[in-house]
N, C-alpha and C positions, 0 to 999 in steps of 0.2 A: 504494500500500500504506500503511496497513493496510486490512483489511476488517473492519468491525464488523457482526456478525450478531446481532440481538436476537430471541430467542424468548420468548414470553410467553403466559400463560394467556389465552385469548380473553375470559374473563369480565372481565379488567381493562379492556377497552375501555369498560365502563360507568362506571369510576371514575377512569380515567387518560387524559390526552391523549397518545396514542401518538406523534403527530407531534412533540410537545414532547420526549418521551423520546428519540426518534431524533435530533432536533436537538441536544439537550444532550449526549448520548453522543458524537456527531460532534464537537462543539466541545471536549469533554474530550480526545479524541484529538489534536486540533489544539493544545490548550493544553499538552499534554505536551511540546511543543517538539521532538519526535523525528522529525517527518515534514513533508514539503512539504504545506501545507494542501490543495492541488489534488489530492493523491494519496489522500486519505482518502475511503473509501466506506462508507456506513452504510445498513442496511436492517433491517426488522423483519417478523417472521412470527408470526401468532397460532396457537396450538395449541389445537385444539378437543378433542382426545382425549389424555389423559395420566393417569398415576397417580403420586402423590408419596408416597413412604414408606409409612406405615401409614394414610394418609388424614387425618391431623390438619392437614396443610398444604393449603390450598384454592387458592392461586394462586402464581405464580412469575414471575420474569424471569431469564433467563440471557443474558449477553452474552459472545460469543466474539470476541476480537480476534485475527485472523490476520495475522502479520507474516512478512517474510522473515527468514532466519537472520542472526545476527551481532550482535544486541543483547545487552548484558550483563543479568544478573539484576537489577541495580539499575535499568537502563533499563526493563525489563519491569515492575518494581514501580512505577516512576514513572508509566508508562502506566496501569497498573491504578488507581493512586490518582487520577490526573487524571480518568479516566472516572468513577470512583466519586464523586468530589467534584462532578462535573457533574450527576449524577442523584440524589444522596442525598436532596435535599429533595422530589423527586417521588415517591419510592418508600416513604415512611414506612408506608403501609398495606398494603404487599405482604408476604405471609407469608415468602417466600424469594427473595432476590436473590443471584445468583452471577455472577461475572465471571472470565474466564480469558484469558490471553494464550497463544497457540499459534503455534509456528513452522511455516510451510509447508515442504514438502519441495521445495526449490528445483529439483533436477534434473527433477522431474515437473510443475512448475508451468508453465503456458502462459498467456500473455496476448497477445491480438491486438486491436489497436485499428484502427479505420478512420476 
């Protein structure tokens, strides 16, 4: 834990190196100092179909960082800032970038490794 899931407008694949975005966001979570580096998992998905507000925004990136409960608001903010600082230089030309930290519901979370 954590899981970073990056959703982005598919059109950004023409102007942004998505693998670099994934690596940088991943490193940002590690740099936060809140997690074992081996536990961080990051992936990205392109969105082909979307509507943003009234249509003035043409592309976006949204990063959701899912964590187990128990972190303070300050730690969550530390995580948000660490991820943001790791990607900020890459996303200058993106119309809308959002980032959230969300706690998983631990009683219903299941993880099985083999």
